[in-house]
N, C-alpha and C positions, 0 to 999 in steps of 0.2 A: 321895538315895534309894538304899538298898542294891540291888545288882544281884541278880537272881534266877537268873542263869546266867553262864557264862564269857563275858567280852567277846569280840567278834568283830573281828579286825583287817581293814584294808581290802584289803591285797594282800601277805600273807606269801609269801616266796619258796618255790617248790616244791622245797626241799632235803630229800632223803630219805637213808636209810642208804647206798644204792647210790652216790649222788653223793659222799658223804663218803669212801667206800671208793675211788672213782675218783680223787679229789683226793689222798688219801693215797698211792695207787699212784704218781702222778706226782711227788709230793714226795720219795718214796723212790727214784725212778728216776735222779736226778742231772741231769735235764734239765727245767727248769721254765719256761723262756721259749719263744718260738715254735719249734716243732720238729715231731716226728712226730705228736704228738697233734693239733696244729692242722691239719696236712695231712689227717689222717683226718676231722676234723670238717668241714672245708670240702668234702671229697668226699661226705660223708654228707648235708650240706645240699643240695648240687647234686642228689644222687639223690632226696632227699625232695621238692624242688620240681620236679625234672625240667627243670633248666636246664643250659646248656653249662658254666657256671663260676660258682662263688661264692667270695668272699674275705672273711675275717674281720678285724676291726679292734678298736680299744679301745672304740669307741662308735659309735652311729648317727651322731653329730655329726661325728666325724673321718672316717668312711667317706664320708658324703655331701659333706662339704667337699672331700675329695680328688676326688670325681666332678666337682664344679663346676670345680675347678682343672684336672683332666685335659681338660675341654672348653674351657678357655681363658676362663672367665668372669672379667671384670675390671671396672674402673671404667667407668661409663656403661651397662653391660649391665643388662638387666632379667630378673628371675626371677619368674614368676607363682606365687603361693602363696595359700592361703586365710587370711582374717583369724582364723578359729577354728582355732588350732593351738598347740602349745607353742613357747616362745621360740626353741628350737634351729633350727626351720625357717627363720626369718628371720635368725638370728645368722650362720649359715654364709654366707648371701648377703652380709651386711654385711662379714664377714671378708674376702671377695674384693674388696671395694670396689664391689660391684654394688648394684642397687636392688631391694628386695623390693616387688613390685607385688601388692597384696592384692585378693582378690575375696570376695564374700559366699558363704555356704553356703545350701543349701536347708533348710527346716525339717523335712522328712520324712526325707531321707537324711542330713542333717547334714554333707555333704561338698560340695565345689565341683562345680557342674554343668558340663557341657560348654559350655553357653551362657555361663556366667559367665567361664570361661577364654577363650573366643573373644572376648568383649568387651574383654579386657585385652591382647590381642595388639597389638604394635607392631613396627616395624622393628628396635627395640632388644632385642626378646625373644630371649634365648638359651636359656632353660630353662623348661619348664613342670613345676612340682613340686606336684601335688595331694596331699592327705593322706587316708589311709584312717582316719577318726576312729573310735576304739573298736573297730577291727577290720573295719569295713564297707568293702568295696572301692568305689572310684570307678568311673565308666563307662570302663573301660580301652579297650574296643574303639572306642568313640566318640572318645576322645581320640587314640588311635593313628591312626584314619582321618583325623581332622582335621589332625593334625600332618604326615601324609604327603601331604596334598592339594597340588595344584599351586598353589592360592592362597597357602598358607602358605609354600611353597618360594620363590615369587616375592617375598614380603615379606622373607624371611630375608636378613640381611646377615652372612655369615660373616667372622670376623676371626682365626681360628686354623686350624691344620692339621686338627684333628679336627672343627671346625665345617664346614670345606670338604668333608671326607670324608662327613659325615652330610648336609649340604646342607639342614638344617632345624633347628628347635629340638630340643634334647635332651628326651626324656620321662624325667625322674628322679622316680620314685614314692617319696613318703614313706610307707612301709609299716611304720613303727615299731611300730604296733599290730596289724598284720594277718598276722603269720607263721602260715601254715597256712590262711588264708582262701582261698576258692575263687571264681573268676570264670569263668563259662561253661565249667565242667568242668575247669579247670586251676588249679593253685594260684597265688596271687599271686606274682609273680616271673617269670612267663612272658610278660608283656604289655608292660610298659614297657621302654625301652632299658636302664635301670639301675634296680634297686629296692633301697631301703635298709631293712634290718630292725634293730630294737633288741633286745638281750638284757640290758637294764638289770634291776636287782633286782626291779622291780615287773611286769616283762613276763611273758607266759605261759610262755615258755622263757627262763631266765636263766643268764648266765655271770657274775653279780654286776655287772659292767660289760661292755659289749661290743656289737658290731654286725656286720652283714654286708651285702655287696653281692651281688645276683644280676645277672648280665650276660646280656642278651638282644639284643645289638647286631647290626646287619646284617653280612653276610658280608665286607664290605670291611675290617672291623676284625679284626686277628689276635689271637686269644685268648691265645696265648703271650706276645706282646709286651705285651698289655694287663695280664696278670697280673704280668709282670716290672715294669712301670711302677708299678702300685699297691703291690706288695710293697716295691719299692725306696723309694718315697716315704713309706711307713709306717715306714721305718727310716733317716730322715735323708738319703734319696737314695743310700744305700749299695748298691753293685752286687752284693754277695755277703753273705748273712746268716750268722749264727753257725753254724747247722747245716751250711750249704754249706761254710763254711770248715773245719769240723771233719771232715766226711766226705770232702772232696776233698783235704785235706792242703795246701791253698793258702790262705794267710792274706791275700794281696793283694786289695785292693778299690779301687774308684774311686767318686767322688761327682760326678755330672754336674749334678744339680739340688739346690737347697736344700730338702730334704724335711722331714718331720715325725717325731714319735715317737709312733706310734699303733697299734702291732702288738698282736695278741691273744696271750696266753701259753698255754702248754700246760696250765697249771692251769685257766684259764677254759675251754679247749676240752674238757677232761675232764668238767667239769660239763655242758657243752652236749651232749656225746655221749650221756651217760647219759639226760638228759631227752629228747633227740630220739628215742631208741628207744621211749619211753613216750608220746610226744607225741600220736599219734592217739587213744589212749585218754583222755588228759587233755583234748583238745579236745572229745571227746564228753561228758565230765563237765561241762565249762564250758557246753556247749550245754544240757545238762539243767538246770543251775542257772538259766540265762537263761530257759528256757521255763517253769520254775516261777515265776519272778518275773513274767513276762508274763501267765501265767494268773491269778496272784494279784491283779494290779492291773486286769485287764480288767473292764469294767463301771463303773468309776469315771469320772465325767464329766471329771475333771481329768487323766486319764492319757493321755499320748501315747506310744505304744510306740516304742522304738528299733528301727532296722532290724536284723533278725537273719537272716532267710532270704527268698529270693525264687527264682523259677525260674532266674535266671541268677547269683545271688550268694549266698554263704554267709559269714557273719562268722567271725572267729576268736574271737569272744566274749571279747575282751579287757576290755571295759567293759560294764556294764549302766547306760546313761545314762537314768535315769528323767526324763521331761520332765513338769513339772507346769504345765499350761496356765494362763495368766493370772497366774502368780506373779511377784513382784518379788524381786530378790536378797535383800532383808532378810527376806522370808518364808522363802525357801530356806535362808538362814543360820540362821534360828530353828529350822527343822526339823533341820538338821544338829546344832545344839547339843542339842536334845531327844534325838536319837538317841545322841549321845555320852554323855549322862547315863544312857542305858539300856545303854551298853556296845557300841554299834554305830558303827564308824568309817566315815565316808563321805568323798567328795572331790568336786571340781568340775573338769571338763575342758572348757575351760581358761579362764583369764582371757584374753579376746581380745587379740590383739596391739595394737590401737589404744588399749587402756586402759593399757598399760604405758608408763612414763615414757620409755623408749628411743624408742618410736614416737610418743608425743605430741610429743616434742621434734623429731621429724622432720616434724611437721605433720599427723600422722594424727588422725582423730577417728572416732567410731562412726557418723556420719551416713550414709556410703555402704554400711553393712553392717547393715541393719535385722534380717535374720534371725539374724545372728551375735549381735546385741545381745539379741534375744528368747531365743535358745537359751541364752545365758549366764545370764539371769535365771531361766529355768525349769528348768535342768538340775541333776540331782543324781546322782552316780555311786555305786552301791551295791556292797558287797563281792561279788566273784565270783572264787572261787579254790577250790583242791582241798581245803582243810581244812573247807569248809562241808558239813555234813550236810543232808539234806532238811529235817529238823526245824529246823535253824538258819535255813534259808531261809524256812520258813513263819513262824517267829517274827519275823524281820526284816520280812517283808511286813506282819504285823499291827502292828508298832511303827511302821513308816513310815506306814501308813494313819492311825493315831491321831495321829501328829505332824503330818501334812499337814492333816487335817481340823480340827485345833485352830487352824490358821492361816487357814482359809478364811473 
């Protein structure tokens, strides 16, 4: 069938002329790896979120794996995560030789509840890592109060210097989707001990590839030492980076730990800096698109709205996850195919971890996660990005309704 209008992509990156100019400026500067542009971007992220310190890396994955390793997570340790998340959340736990302990999500919020996390706690729990799915924040205050309770502290069995200093499980938030989201009047990044953000190509704010950690640890952790460790470990454990060697005139360095290679470049940071300046306006546009979708689907019996706003939480509107109640995955896939034929790209977030061969081979099944199973069958992510006009959104709504009702 011929298309009546221009096809709509699912998540084209928000690259504008200002971004291109910024990258060209860095390319012409003679300094393209980690340097002054990155330092400025990290300072601007800290100011945007209002946290004491933020550090950038090559991806969310590398950033959060470093956080696990900093805390001393290793073989036999357990890290609590939701069953509904991308593979990276579990992969970094397995990289450390530890055990990802999965919990179910709620159907309404689509994130792990405090009660689900509490039910998975054992003496081997070293980290609690819930996921802000689609940009919707978890119950940060509830999780914080629970992890700081005397009950949890009594159960906790520290095995590393940093674990002994914290004296409880680390709250590492997977906020890959929720940069700019708000929980109880403060941006996400202010609540967990460490919060990991993603700047991947499809994220609201992109550096092509990249990620950041926001640090909000208790006062017993020295931020200067913390930053030194993370920066060093992102450069093979090297004690002095290239910019420091150049500006100080001292080339000598040491390597005390076997680090990794996961630093962010100045090219990436330049992209991020331009977008960060425009980000509040971009968030408002994404909110507008999400509200148009919500209004357009309201009144249909099959429609279950995604969480977008509440008195204490505001999404980053990274995804618009349409939930079609009563659908099976084959029906959802048929809708996706019909929309593709009409030029509308869609996606599913995500294939639950227990359905992946990696975790099936670990003995996982979907039986303990009924809400995750249902959410997978019923979910369809619609385009939500800056290139959409209001007219585009209204057209998508009408096409989605037609495609769904053809499958009922």
